[in-house]
N, C-alpha and C positions, 0 to 999 in steps of 0.2 A: 169423278167426272172432271172437275177443274184441273186435277193433276194430269189426266190424259190429254186434255186440250192443250195445256202448257207444253207438254212433251211434243205434241204434233206441230206446234208453231214455233218451237225453239229454233232460233237462228234466222227466222223470216223477219225481214225488216220493212215489209210492205205496210201501208197504212192500215189495211184490214187487220193484220196481225197485231199491230199496236193497239188498235181498238179492242180486239178480242182479249188481249192481256188485261186491259183496264176493266173490261166487263167481268172477267173471271176473278179479278182481285175484289171488285165490288161484291160479286156473288159470294165469295169466300168470307168476306167481312160480314155480310148480312147473315149468312148461314151460321157463323160463329156466334152472332148475337141472337140467333133464332128468330130473325125477322122474316116476315112474309115476303117471298120473292115472286114477283109476277114476271113471266117470260113472255115477251111480245112475239107472237108467231105470225103477225101480219106479213104478207109477202111470201110465206112458205106455201107450197102446194098442199091442199087438203087431201088427206088420205082416208081410207075407209076402215083401217085396221087398228088405229090408235086414236087417242084424244088429242094428240099433237097435230098440228097442221094449221094452215092459214085460215083466215076468216074471209 
């Protein structure tokens, strides 16, 4: 997943892309250490077909 995101934002210099690169780097570091990673989904629309979605 992190690799796909990195490819999608390659070459984009906007602030949101810089932030996303930082988030992905943190995610990969935590995953490597087998840390529990909580993803904040507040602000995302709630959907009925998955457990992902806003609160």
